[in-house]
C-alpha positions in Angstrom: 27.9 37.4 69.2 25.7 35.7 71.8 25.2 31.9 71.9 21.7 32.3 70.4 23.1 34.4 67.6 25.7 31.7 66.8 23.0 29.1 66.8 20.9 31.2 64.4 23.9 31.6 62.1 24.5 27.8 62.2 20.9 27.0 61.3 21.0 29.5 58.4 24.2 27.9 57.1 22.4 24.5 56.9 19.3 25.9 55.3 21.5 27.7 52.7 23.0 24.4 51.6 19.9 22.2 52.0 19.5 21.5 48.2 23.1 20.7 47.8 23.0 18.5 50.9 20.1 16.5 49.5 22.0 16.0 46.2 25.0 14.8 48.2 22.9 12.3 50.1 21.3 11.1 46.9 24.7 10.5 45.3 25.6 8.2 48.2 22.2 6.5 48.3 22.0 5.8 44.6 25.6 4.3 44.6 25.7 1.9 47.6 29.2 0.6 48.4 30.3 -2.0 50.9 32.9 -1.8 53.6 36.3 -0.3 52.6 35.1 0.1 49.0 33.2 3.3 49.4 35.1 5.1 46.7 32.3 7.1 45.1 30.9 8.2 48.5 34.4 9.1 49.6 34.9 11.3 46.5 31.7 13.2 46.6 32.0 13.8 50.3 35.6 15.1 50.1 34.9 17.2 47.0 31.9 18.7 48.8 33.8 19.6 52.0 36.7 21.0 50.1 34.3 23.4 48.2 32.9 24.4 51.6 36.4 25.6 52.7 37.6 22.7 54.7 41.2 21.4 54.5 40.7 17.9 53.4 43.0 14.9 53.9 41.4 12.6 51.3 42.9 9.2 52.2 43.3 9.6 55.9 45.0 6.5 57.3 42.6 4.3 55.2 41.9 4.5 51.5 38.2 5.5 52.0 38.6 7.5 55.2 39.0 11.2 55.3 39.6 14.1 57.6 38.2 17.6 56.8 39.5 20.3 59.2 38.6 24.0 59.8 39.7 26.4 62.5 42.7 26.9 64.7 44.8 24.8 67.1 45.1 25.6 70.8 41.5 25.4 71.9 38.6 23.0 71.9 38.6 20.3 69.2 35.1 19.2 68.1 34.7 16.1 65.9 31.6 15.3 63.8 31.6 11.8 62.3 30.3 10.5 58.9 29.5 7.0 57.9 28.7 6.0 54.3 29.1 2.2 53.8 26.0 0.2 52.7 24.6 -3.3 53.5 25.1 -6.2 51.1 22.0 -6.8 48.9 19.8 -4.0 50.2 21.9 -0.8 49.9 21.5 1.9 52.5 19.1 0.0 54.8 20.8 1.6 57.8 20.6 5.1 56.3 24.3 5.8 56.2 23.7 8.2 53.3 21.8 10.3 55.9 24.5 9.9 58.5 27.0 11.2 56.1 24.7 14.1 55.2 24.1 15.0 58.9 27.9 14.9 59.6 28.7 17.2 56.7 25.8 19.6 57.5 26.7 19.7 61.1 30.3 20.5 60.1 29.0 23.4 57.8 26.9 24.7 60.7 29.7 24.6 63.3 32.1 26.2 60.8 29.7 29.1 60.2 29.5 29.6 64.0 33.2 29.6 64.8 34.6 31.4 61.8 34.5 34.9 63.5 35.3 33.8 67.0 38.4 35.1 68.6 39.0 32.0 70.7 40.7 29.1 68.9 38.4 26.2 67.9 39.3 23.3 65.8 36.6 21.4 63.9 37.0 18.0 62.2 34.6 16.2 60.0 35.8 12.6 60.1 34.9 10.2 57.4 34.8 6.7 58.8 34.3 3.7 56.5 33.2 0.2 57.2 30.9 0.5 60.2 28.6 -2.3 59.1 31.5 -4.7 59.0 35.2 -4.1 59.5 35.5 -1.5 62.2 36.8 1.4 60.3 36.8 3.7 63.3 38.9 1.1 65.2 41.7 1.4 62.7 41.5 5.2 63.1 41.6 4.9 66.8 44.6 2.7 66.7 46.4 5.3 64.5 45.7 8.0 67.1 43.2 9.9 65.0 41.1 10.8 68.0 44.0 11.6 70.5 43.5 15.4 70.4 39.7 15.4 70.0 37.7 16.8 73.0 34.4 15.2 72.0 32.7 13.4 69.0 29.2 13.4 67.7 27.1 11.7 65.1 23.4 10.9 64.6 21.7 7.8 63.1 18.3 7.4 61.4 15.8 5.1 63.0 12.0 4.7 63.6 12.0 6.7 66.9 13.8 9.7 68.4 16.0 8.2 71.1 18.6 10.6 72.4 20.5 8.0 74.5 20.3 4.8 72.5 22.4 2.1 74.1 24.4 -0.3 72.0 26.0 -3.6 73.0 29.6 -4.6 73.0 30.3 -7.4 70.5 33.0 -9.9 69.8 33.3 -12.7 67.2 34.0 -16.3 68.2 35.4 -18.8 65.7 35.2 -22.5 66.6 36.8 -25.4 64.7 36.2 -29.1 65.7 38.5 -31.8 64.4 37.6 -35.5 64.4 38.4 -38.4 62.1 36.7 -39.4 58.8 35.2 -42.8 58.2 32.4 -44.4 56.3 29.1 -43.8 58.2 27.8 -47.3 57.3 31.0 -49.3 57.7 33.5 -49.3 60.5 31.8 -46.2 61.9 33.6 -46.7 65.2 36.8 -45.6 63.5 35.3 -42.1 62.9 35.0 -39.2 65.2 32.2 -37.0 64.1 33.1 -33.3 64.1 29.5 -32.5 63.0 28.2 -34.0 66.2 30.5 -31.7 68.1 29.3 -28.7 66.1 25.6 -29.6 66.7 26.2 -30.2 70.4 28.0 -26.8 70.7 25.2 -25.0 69.0 22.6 -26.8 71.2 24.6 -26.2 74.4 24.6 -22.5 73.7 20.9 -22.6 72.8 20.2 -24.2 76.2 22.5 -21.6 77.9 20.2 -18.8 76.7 17.6 -19.7 79.4 20.1 -18.7 82.1 21.6 -15.7 80.3 21.5 -12.3 82.0 19.3 -9.6 80.4 21.1 -8.0 77.4 23.5 -11.0 77.0 23.1 -12.3 73.4 24.7 -15.1 71.4 23.9 -15.9 67.8 25.8 -18.0 65.3 25.9 -20.3 62.4 27.6 -23.5 61.3 29.9 -22.4 58.5 31.1 -25.9 57.5 29.2 -29.0 58.4 31.2 -31.5 56.4 31.8 -32.4 52.8 29.5 -35.4 51.9 26.7 -37.4 53.6 28.7 -40.6 53.1 31.8 -39.4 55.0 31.8 -38.8 58.8 32.9 -35.2 59.0 36.4 -34.8 60.2 36.3 -31.0 60.5 33.5 -28.4 61.1 33.5 -24.7 61.7 31.1 -22.4 63.5 31.0 -18.6 64.0 29.2 -16.8 66.8 28.6 -13.2 67.8 28.6 -12.5 71.6 27.0 -9.3 72.8 26.7 -7.7 76.3 26.0 -4.3 77.7 29.5 -3.7 79.0 33.0 -5.0 78.6 32.9 -6.6 82.0 29.7 -8.4 81.2 31.0 -9.5 77.9 34.0 -11.2 79.5 31.6 -13.1 81.8 29.6 -14.3 78.8 32.7 -15.4 77.0 33.6 -17.7 79.9 30.2 -19.3 79.9 30.2 -19.9 76.1 33.7 -21.4 76.3 32.2 -24.1 78.6 29.6 -24.9 76.0 32.3 -25.2 73.3 34.7 -27.4 75.3 31.9 -29.6 76.6 30.9 -30.5 73.0 34.5 -31.6 72.3 34.7 -33.7 75.4 31.4 -35.4 74.7 32.3 -36.4 71.1 36.1 -37.0 71.5 36.9 -34.2 69.0 39.7 -31.7 69.3 38.6 -28.1 69.4 40.2 -24.8 68.6 38.5 -21.5 69.3 39.4 -17.9 69.0 37.8 -14.7 70.2 38.7 -12.1 67.6 40.1 -9.1 69.5 40.7 -7.0 66.4 39.0 -4.2 64.6 35.8 -6.3 64.4 35.4 -6.1 68.2 33.0 -3.2 69.0 32.6 -1.7 72.5 29.4 -0.7 74.1 28.2 2.8 73.4 28.7 5.4 76.2 26.4 8.4 75.8 28.0 11.3 77.7 25.3 12.8 80.0 26.1 16.5 79.6 26.4 16.3 75.8 23.2 14.2 75.6 21.3 16.7 77.8 22.5 19.7 75.7 21.5 17.8 72.6 18.0 17.0 74.0 17.4 20.7 74.7 18.6 21.8 71.3 16.6 19.1 69.5 13.5 20.1 71.5 14.0 23.7 70.5 13.9 22.6 66.9 10.6 20.6 67.4 12.1 17.2 67.9 10.3 15.2 70.6 12.2 12.4 72.2 10.4 9.1 72.5 8.8 8.5 75.9 8.1 4.8 75.4 10.3 3.1 78.0 10.2 -0.2 76.0 12.0 1.7 73.3 14.2 4.1 75.2 15.2 1.3 77.7 16.2 -1.1 75.1 19.9 -2.1 74.5 20.5 -3.6 71.1 22.8 -3.6 68.1 26.4 -2.7 68.0 28.6 0.0 66.4 32.2 1.0 66.2 31.1 4.4 67.5 31.1 2.6 70.8 34.8 2.3 70.6 35.1 6.0 69.9 33.1 6.8 73.1 35.7 4.8 75.0 38.5 7.1 74.0 36.7 10.5 73.9 33.3 11.7 75.2 30.6 11.4 72.6 26.9 11.1 71.7 25.1 9.0 69.1 21.4 10.0 69.1 18.9 8.1 66.9 16.4 10.2 64.9 13.1 9.1 63.5 12.2 9.1 59.9 8.5 9.2 58.9 8.2 5.4 58.7 7.7 2.3 60.8 10.1 0.3 58.7 12.9 -1.5 60.6 16.5 -0.6 59.9 18.4 -3.1 57.8 15.4 -3.7 55.6 14.6 -2.8 52.0 11.8 -0.7 53.1 14.1 1.4 55.3 16.5 1.7 52.3 13.6 3.3 50.3 12.8 5.7 53.1 16.4 6.8 53.6 16.4 8.0 49.9 13.2 10.0 50.0 13.0 13.8 50.0 10.7 13.4 53.0 13.6 12.3 55.1 15.5 15.6 54.6 13.9 17.8 57.2 14.6 15.1 59.9 18.2 14.8 58.8 18.8 18.5 58.7 17.3 19.0 62.1 19.8 16.6 63.5 22.7 18.5 61.9 21.4 21.7 63.5 20.9 20.1 66.9 24.5 18.6 66.9 25.9 22.0 65.8 23.9 23.8 68.5 25.2 21.3 71.1 28.8 22.0 70.0 28.2 25.8 70.2 27.0 25.4 73.8 30.2 23.7 74.8 32.4 26.1 72.8 30.8 29.1 74.5 30.6 27.7 78.0 34.1 26.4 78.8 33.1 25.0 82.2 30.9 22.4 80.4 34.0 20.7 79.1 35.3 20.1 82.6 32.0 18.4 83.5 32.1 16.3 80.3 35.6 15.1 81.0 34.8 14.2 84.6 31.7 12.2 83.5 33.8 10.5 80.8 36.3 9.3 83.5 33.4 8.0 85.7 31.7 6.2 82.8 34.9 4.4 81.9 35.5 3.4 85.5 32.0 2.1 85.8 31.9 0.2 82.6 
């Protein structure tokens, strides 16, 4: 069969399951679950994929992760990623019910295209919990779950179609100041005010923002400011998120923030302990592979999807995702696709939009575009050489 014939078959496979895919998305949307507790979503997704003929590892490395596999070893290995955790208080305000649906639908489409091919192709639909908080993909990376994957894809709902959305690297900083308690109206000189240190630290960082580079971000809170107004606080705690557009730039930002943290301790006479959390919560910047993104754009356009031309949107770098970490171990893409709304993600309004039937054509088009992109690479082996070379260069330049 020709490439066009395989793409036609993949599109037909998605359309044939459209009603069932909507029901699947609704099951996830109506039952929002937080990070690592996505038990209902996990069950309905794995049940669905098993019925579609995939070999499913239901609790793959993590309780609510899964791996659904189809095809043969010895050739290209394509991975499509699902997310399905919700946000506290507002449910699926990031549309992860649609991300999961797109991943499953793309898997069905690719499976239909490769099932009669003579060449070996392995397809994995990977269920990754805890994107909003917890870094589920990072645990899977650490366990080697992507080591034999050639490239990975997913798509995310948004207010615009942005094929090459850029996300920031992020790291968490925890700060503790320790002073000495005393009565604030008697022998005050015997106290060392840890709250003063916390306030100075916060203010130092606020002042630093004027000199920060573009796309450097720091935002934080005082978690513990003391226990009682009539006691000079002996211990305070703060937490900050630091973001930058590359790992190199993030390290530069860390150094400048440490100066703010230590200066506050010096000025107040407090002791300070601080820790950058280099664990699963650390998300890398997102690297969109150029060849994969170009193929995706052509296929999306063929389906009637118009990429946003507003440079204030397409040139933005914001947010963070553990898909960024995946794109540091294998080539990948993470396009954003518009729903018919101007609602911001992470809002109750967006939650409502993600659960409407009107969102379905937009989600299914993304599944088709991802599948068509995979078919291009499967059928043109030289593309994979280019993709791998670009990946090496992207990492070297990061």
